C-alpha positions as CSV (number, residue, x, y, z in Angstrom):
1,X,-30.0,96.6,150.0
2,X,-28.6,96.2,146.5
3,X,-31.7,94.4,145.4
4,X,-33.9,97.2,146.8
5,X,-32.0,99.8,144.8
6,X,-32.1,97.7,141.7
7,X,-35.9,97.3,142.1
8,X,-36.3,101.1,142.5
9,X,-34.3,101.7,139.4
10,X,-36.4,99.1,137.5
11,X,-39.6,100.7,138.7
12,X,-38.3,104.1,137.6
13,X,-37.4,102.9,134.1
14,X,-40.8,101.2,133.9
15,X,-42.5,104.3,135.0
16,X,-40.7,106.4,132.3
17,X,-41.6,103.8,129.7
18,X,-45.2,103.9,130.7
19,X,-45.3,107.7,130.6
20,X,-43.8,107.7,127.1
21,X,-46.3,105.1,126.0
22,X,-49.3,107.1,127.3
23,X,-48.0,110.2,125.6
24,X,-47.6,108.4,122.4
25,X,-51.2,107.3,122.5
26,X,-52.5,110.8,123.4
27,X,-50.2,112.8,121.1
28,X,-49.6,112.0,117.5
29,X,-45.9,111.2,117.2
30,X,-45.8,112.3,113.5
31,X,-43.5,110.9,111.0
32,X,-40.1,111.8,109.5
33,X,-39.5,111.0,105.8
34,X,-36.8,112.3,103.4
35,X,-35.9,115.1,105.9
36,X,-39.5,116.3,106.4
37,X,-41.3,115.8,109.7
38,X,-45.1,115.8,109.5
39,X,-47.5,115.9,112.4
40,X,-51.0,115.8,110.8
41,X,-52.9,115.9,114.1
42,X,-51.3,119.0,115.5
43,X,-51.0,120.4,112.0
44,X,-47.3,121.4,111.4
45,X,-44.3,120.3,109.4
46,X,-40.6,120.8,109.9
47,X,-38.0,120.7,107.2
48,X,-34.6,119.5,108.5
49,X,-31.4,120.8,107.0
50,X,-29.8,118.4,104.6
51,X,-27.7,115.6,106.2
52,X,-28.9,116.1,109.8
53,X,-29.1,113.1,112.2
54,X,-32.4,111.9,113.6
55,X,-32.1,111.0,117.3
56,X,-35.8,111.1,118.3
57,X,-35.9,107.5,119.6
58,X,-32.7,107.9,121.5
59,X,-34.0,111.1,123.2
60,X,-37.2,109.4,124.1
61,X,-35.3,106.7,125.9
62,X,-32.7,109.0,127.4
63,X,-33.7,112.7,127.4
64,X,-30.2,113.8,128.5
65,X,-28.5,112.0,125.6
66,X,-27.7,115.2,123.6
67,X,-26.0,117.1,126.5
68,X,-27.3,120.2,124.9
69,X,-31.1,120.7,124.8
70,X,-32.0,122.7,127.9
71,X,-35.8,122.6,127.5
72,X,-36.7,119.2,128.8
73,X,-37.2,118.2,132.4
74,X,-37.7,114.5,132.2
75,X,-39.2,111.8,130.0
76,X,-42.1,111.5,132.5
77,X,-43.2,115.1,131.7
78,X,-42.2,115.6,128.0
79,X,-42.8,113.5,125.0
80,X,-40.2,114.1,122.3
81,X,-41.8,114.5,118.8
82,X,-38.6,115.2,117.0
83,X,-34.9,115.5,118.0
84,X,-32.4,116.1,115.2
85,X,-28.8,117.2,115.3
86,X,-26.3,118.6,112.8
87,X,-24.0,115.7,113.7
88,X,-24.3,112.7,116.1
89,X,-24.4,114.1,119.7
90,X,-21.5,111.8,120.7
91,X,-19.3,113.0,117.8
92,X,-16.7,115.5,118.8
93,X,-16.5,118.8,117.0
94,X,-15.1,122.3,117.3
95,X,-18.4,124.0,116.6
96,X,-21.8,124.1,118.3
97,X,-23.7,121.0,117.4
98,X,-26.9,122.6,116.1
99,X,-30.2,120.9,117.1
100,X,-33.9,121.0,116.8
101,X,-36.0,119.5,119.6
102,X,-39.8,119.5,119.4
103,X,-41.8,118.1,122.4
104,X,-45.2,117.9,123.9
105,X,-46.1,118.3,127.6
106,X,-49.5,117.9,129.2
107,X,-50.8,121.2,130.5
108,X,-51.9,119.4,133.7
109,X,-48.2,119.2,134.5
110,X,-48.3,123.0,135.1
111,X,-51.1,123.8,137.5
112,X,-52.7,127.2,136.7
113,X,-51.1,127.4,133.2
114,X,-53.4,129.3,131.0
115,X,-51.1,130.9,128.4
116,X,-48.0,129.9,126.5
117,X,-46.1,132.8,128.1
118,X,-46.7,131.4,131.5
119,X,-44.8,128.2,130.4
120,X,-41.6,130.1,130.4
121,X,-41.7,130.7,134.2
122,X,-40.7,127.1,135.1
123,X,-38.8,126.8,131.8
124,X,-36.5,129.6,132.7
125,X,-35.6,127.9,136.0
126,X,-34.3,125.0,134.0
127,X,-32.3,127.0,131.5
128,X,-30.8,129.1,134.2
129,X,-29.7,126.0,136.1
130,X,-27.9,124.8,132.9
131,X,-26.0,128.1,132.5
132,X,-28.2,129.8,129.9
133,X,-28.7,133.6,130.0
134,X,-31.9,135.2,128.8
135,X,-31.4,137.4,125.7
136,X,-35.0,138.3,125.1
137,X,-37.9,137.8,127.5
138,X,-41.0,136.0,126.1
139,X,-42.6,137.8,123.3
140,X,-45.3,137.1,120.6
141,X,-43.9,135.4,117.6
142,X,-46.7,134.1,115.3
143,X,-45.7,131.5,112.7
144,X,-48.2,131.2,109.8
145,X,-50.7,133.1,111.9
146,X,-50.5,130.6,114.8
147,X,-50.3,132.3,118.3
148,X,-46.8,131.4,119.5
149,X,-44.6,132.8,122.2
150,X,-40.8,132.9,121.9
151,X,-37.9,133.4,124.2
152,X,-34.2,133.6,123.3
153,X,-31.1,132.5,125.3
154,X,-27.4,132.1,125.0
155,X,-24.7,130.1,126.9
156,X,-20.9,130.3,126.8
157,X,-19.2,127.0,125.9
158,X,-15.4,127.4,126.1
159,X,-14.5,129.8,123.3
160,X,-17.9,129.4,121.6
161,X,-21.4,130.7,122.4
162,X,-24.5,128.5,122.1
163,X,-27.7,130.3,121.0
164,X,-31.1,128.9,121.7
165,X,-34.6,130.0,120.9
166,X,-37.6,128.2,122.2
167,X,-41.1,128.7,120.8
168,X,-44.2,127.5,122.8
169,X,-47.9,127.2,122.1
170,X,-50.9,125.6,123.7
171,X,-52.7,123.0,121.6
172,X,-55.2,120.2,122.4
173,X,-54.4,120.3,126.1
174,X,-50.7,120.2,125.6
175,X,-47.8,122.6,125.6
176,X,-45.9,122.2,122.3
177,X,-42.3,123.5,122.5
178,X,-40.0,124.0,119.6
179,X,-36.3,124.5,120.7
180,X,-33.7,125.6,118.1
181,X,-30.0,125.6,119.0
182,X,-27.2,127.0,116.9
183,X,-23.8,128.7,117.0
184,X,-25.2,132.1,116.1
185,X,-28.4,134.1,116.2
186,X,-28.5,133.9,112.4
187,X,-28.2,130.2,112.4
188,X,-31.1,129.8,114.9
189,X,-33.2,132.1,112.7
190,X,-32.5,129.9,109.7
191,X,-33.5,126.8,111.6
192,X,-36.8,128.4,112.6
193,X,-37.6,129.0,109.0
194,X,-38.1,125.2,108.6
195,X,-41.2,125.3,110.7
196,X,-44.5,125.6,109.0
197,X,-48.2,125.2,110.0
198,X,-49.5,124.2,106.7
199,X,-50.1,127.7,105.4
200,X,-48.6,129.2,102.2
201,X,-45.4,131.0,103.0
202,X,-44.6,134.4,101.5
203,X,-41.5,134.8,99.4
204,X,-39.7,136.7,102.1
205,X,-40.9,135.5,105.5
206,X,-40.6,138.1,108.3
207,X,-41.3,137.8,112.0
208,X,-41.9,140.4,114.7
209,X,-38.7,141.6,116.3
210,X,-38.0,141.2,120.1
211,X,-39.1,144.3,122.0
212,X,-36.3,146.9,122.6
213,X,-34.4,146.5,125.9
């Protein structure tokens, strides 16, 4: 019996590794250098805040390593392009450990998915299961003229509140998700400012506001 369970676990790990390998071949993993992540194939960059910790490889091997990111179901479905944290996820702290998680999922994983807004249907089931409440339903949030949809969440954590905004877009047969986590709405907004789609940015960047409730 034990040998059967061990074999099942081995096959599961092997299956996840194969899925990650196939995604890596189909999706450009990009590169992180001097705090700047570049993905030339998809066509975007992300500037990390100074001193942040890169945990991309760790998240690819163990998607639950952070204990925070709510947007990922399993390594078999999502390929992590970038996972970075204000401090190591295992390090204790008295503040929300801010994070940026960028991932790609094959559109075929979501039968009938035609728009980025539809992605938030199954996504919301995951966030709700992890204790997140919706602040703003999906709304258009173009970044450098790219058609992107955004949804905002919050989650109580003891005496603190975790804020999360996830942006999603369809690109080359994949759903690209950009998840930003912080201790306040202003902090999340500042994190989003690091995302660029290779277009000149205005001096004062502004975005559409969520629709009134």
